N, C-alpha and C positions, 0 to 999 in steps of 0.2 A: 453422675459425671466425675465423682472423686477419683475413679480409676481410669479416666479417659486416656486413650493413647494420644500421641501427638497428632495422628491423622484425624481422630475424632474431635480433638480440640480445634484444630484448624477448620474442619468442616462445620462444627457448631458455631464458631465465631464467624465464618463466612456467611452463614445463614442468618446470624443475629444481626450483623452490621450491614448498613447500606454504604455505597460508595459514590463519591462526588461525580466521578466521570470514568471513562474507560481507562485512562492512564492509571488512576488510583487502583482500579480493579485489577489491571494487569500487573502492576507492581506487587500487589498483595498476593495474587495467586501464584506468581512466579517465585516468590521469596518466602512467604509465610510457612509453607510446609517444611522447608529446611530449617527455618528459624525455630519453629515449634519442636521439631526433632532435636535440635541442639540444646534447647532449654530442658527438655525432658531427659535426655541422655546425660546431662550434667547435674541432674538431681535438683533443679529448681522445683519447689512445690507448686501445686496447681494454681494457687492464688497468685504466686509470683509469675508464672507463666502467662496467665491471663493479663496481669498488670503490664508486663513488658510488651506483649503483643498489642495491647490497647494503645500504649504509647507510641509504638511503631506505626499503627494504623492512623491515629489521630494527629501526631506531631511530625512524623518523619515522612511518610509517603507523600503528604501534600507538598513537601519541599524537594522531591526527587525529579521534578520536571517531566518531560515527555518520556514515555516508555521507549526503550531503544528498539527501533525496527530499521530496516534497510532502505526504507522509502521516504524518509522525511529528515529534515535537519534537526539537530538537537545540540545542546551544550555538552561538550566533551570534557570529562573530568580526568585528572591525573590519577585518580584512585585505582583504575584498572587500565590494562593496555587496550581494552575495547571502549574506553571512555565512559564506562558505566559509573554512576555517582554513588554506589552502595556496595558494601562488602561486609560479609559476616566473618567473625573470627572466633576461634576456640583457643583459650589459653590452657595448655596441657598441664602446666605445673600447678595452676590453681583450680583447674577444672571449672572454669567460668567462661561465659559467653560475652562477647562485646561485638560492636559493629562501628563502622566508620561511614560517613556519608558526606558529600559536598552539597550544602543546600543551594537549591536553584529556584528562582522565582520566575514569574512571567515577564519580568524586565531584564532577566539575565541574557546577555548577548545582544541587547538592543542598544540604541544610542543613550538610553537613560542609565544603563549599567553594563557597558560593553565587556567588562572584565570580571563580572560577578563579584563586585566588591560588597554589595549591600545585602544580599539575600540572607547572609548568616545572621543578621540582627533579627529578622523575623523568625528564623528557626530558634534562636535562643529564647525569644519571647514565648514561643509555643511551649518549649521545654519548661520554662518558668511556671507555666499554668499547672504543670504536674509537680514541680519541685521548686518552690520559690527561693530557696537558699543558694541557687546557683550564683557564684561570685564573679563579677565581671571586672575587678580591678586590674588584674594582670592582663586580661583579654583586651581591655581598652588600651592599655599601654602598648602591647605589641601589635595590635591592630593598626594603630596610628603610625608605628615605626616601620612596619614591614609590608603593609599592603597600600594600594593606590587610594589617594583622596579622590573626590569627584573631579576636582580640577586636574589632577594628574591623569585621570582616565581620559578626559577630553583631550588633553595634550598629546597623550600617547596615541589615541584614535586618529589624530590628525597626521600621524606619521605612518610609515609602512615597515617599521623596524620589528614589529612583533611577528609578522609572518605566520608560519605554522608552529611557532613555539607554543609549548603548553601554557595555558592561560590560568590554570587554577591558582588562586591566591590563598584560599583558606577552606578548611573542612573541620568537621566535628567528629568525635568518637564518643560512644557510650559504653562504659564499663558497667555491666549489669550485676547488681548485688541482689540479695533476696527480695527486698521490698523497695529498693531505691536504685539510683544510678549515680555514676560520677561522670561528668562531661569533661572532655579534654579537647583542646583546640589545636590545630596545626596551621602554621603560617608559612607560605612559600613566597619569598621576596624577590623572585626572578624579575617580575615586571617592575617592581619598585626600583630595582637595580638599573634597569634600562632608562627610566626617567631621571634618576638622581645621579647616574654615573658613579655610583658607589658599588663596590663589589658585594656579592651576597655575604661573603665572610664579614666584611666590615659592617654591613647592615645588621646582621644577627648579633655580632659580638658588641657593637655599640649599643644596640637596644638592651641587651642583657646587662652590659655594664652601667647604663643609665639607671636601670632598675636597682642594681646593686648599691647605689648611692643611698637608697631608702631601705634596702634589704641587704646589709653588708655580709651576711652569712653566705651568700652565693658567690662572693667576689673571688675567693681563693680557688674553688674548683673551676670557675670560669677562666681564670688566669692560667691554670695548669692545662686546660684544653686548648686555649689559645697558643700556648707555648709549644705544645705537641704539634699542632698544625704548622706553625712556623718552622719547626725543626725538620719537617718533611720538604720544605721548599729548597731550591727553586723548581725542581723537576717533579713536584708532587702529583700523585695520581688520586689524591683524596681531596675532597672539598666539602664545605658546608652546603647543605641543600634546604633545610627547613628547621623550624623551631616549634616546639609544643609546650603547653602548660595545662595543668588542671584548673578547672574553674571552680575552685573552692577557696576557702579562707587562705590567704597567702602563707600563713604559718604552716599549713599542711600541704601546700601545692608543690608540685615537682616541675621543674624546667628541664626539658630535654633538648639538646641540639643534635640534629641528625647529620651524619656524614655519608657521602657517597664515595666508595672506592672503586675506581675503574679497573684496577689490577686485580683480577679474581684469582688469588693463589692462597695457599695455606700460610705462607710467610706473611702476606699483608694482613690476612685475618688474625694471625697471632700478634702482629704489631698493633692493630686496632684494639684488640682485647686487653693488651697490657699497656696501652698508651706509650709504646716505645720503650717499655721496661719500667715505666713509672708506677704501674701497679704490679706488685710482686708478693702480696700477702697470700696466705694459704688458700683463702676462698677463691681468689683469682686464679691461682694455679690449678685448683681442682676444676674450676670451670674451663680453663684452657685444655686440660686433659679431656674433658667431655667434648669440647669443640673439635679436637683432633680426631676423636673416635667418630663423631658425626660426620666430619669431612670425609673420612675414609669410607663411610657407609653410603653416603649419597653420591659420591664420585662426581663432583662438578668439574667440568673441564677447566684447566688453568689457562687463562688468557686474558688480554686487555679487552674490556667490554665498555662501550659508550652507551649511554641511555638513548634508545631510539627515538628519532623524530617522529612526530605525528602519532597516529593511532592505528590499531588493527581493525579491520572490519570483521563481521561475524564469520565470513566465509574464508578469510585468509588463513593459509597454513602457518602454524606457529613454528618459526625457525629462527629463534633469537635467544640470546643469553643476556640477562640483565646484570649490572654491576652489583657489588656487595653494598649493603647498607649497615650502618651502626648508629645507635643513638647513645648519648652520654647524659646521665642524669646529674644535675647539680644539687647535691644533698647539702643542706645547711650544716649537717654535723659530720661531714666527711670531706677533707681537703682534696681528695682525688675523685674525679667523676667516675660514676658507675657505668660500665658499658653493657650494652645489649646488642647482639649482632643478628643480621637477617640473612639467611641463605635464600637467594632468589631462585626458585625452582620452577618458575612460571613456564608452562608449555611442556613440562616433562610429566608424563603420566605412565611411565614404564613401570613394570612389575618390580624391577630392581630397586627403584626409589621407594616404592611402597614398602617393600620388605626391609630396606635399610632403615627407614623411619620407625617401623614396627619394632625392629631389634633395639633401636635407641630408646624408644619409650619403655621397653622391658627392662633395659639396663638402668634407666633412671628411676625405676620403681613405679612407673605410671601403668600399672598392669591393666586397669579397666580400659583405658584408651588403647593400649597395645592390642587387647583382645578384640576390640570392636572397630579398629581403625580401617581395616581393608573393607569390611562390610559397609561401614558408614560412607566411605568414598563412593562405593557403588550406588548406595541409596541417594546420595546427594547429587 
């Protein structure tokens, strides 16, 4: 088995392992082949492939809830436009695999946990069985500040103000290393905003500011980002949407604040990347040049885009464009937040986009990914 292909590995593990129920089996067979392929194509050794697939089977799949079908209700996650709670990701620059999921339990969506506040705790306990050093200090701080308490959930459930608003409050991401993983959490305070009558901006920045009283090294980049957002007012098209942090020792953790930009243009992209001109070092300018080239290659239509309400069903035609997203990392040794931008190409499967991305990979020196990208898309 030392030279097993990803197909052989998937088949062998499928035969070796039993599954708790049909939901678990469906999640495994619909996602594990691609997962195994990605691990092998990014050169994880066989022991690491088995390790990460085992964690996925034992700790993640039990927290994904009902497998999505068209004939039964299920919890809808913000993670994908179809409400699916799991997504694989390939980091082209580091040639590494990660995935994100929203933990779901049997109580999710019931009167005991109407807004899926509590399932994430069970998910973390499952992960700690594989890696006990997961640090929950910052998680606990932001969890309390940005998501609903049990009492707030009851209060909100008694009203009708949520409607068809997206209800996801928290999710987890796994960045896969050779023999271990790094856990990252994401917090969406939209529901907390409804209960407290505080804006999402104030909830996120107040929570980060409170943490900076104990960890003052994040105070300066936090202030710079806050000043940038306020400089875009009063007719701003950019707004905070969520916050994330790594569940590691706080001295090594990264806090990221995510912004959503409704005006999808190269000009707004440039403004985000440079924080309105606040970032102007050589590395930022080199990145800006790469962004401009990528923009020209993928040819996104320039227009105002709101995030759509509700979700798509599996049979819906995809005819929508999503806003831009950017995150800003608060580094303790850098007074200016570090940007990362996201081109939302959901729904576009045209050959021109594939060709444009392949050209960009080649120009960035990611030759292996450039060579395999089109074939990988077909196989996935």
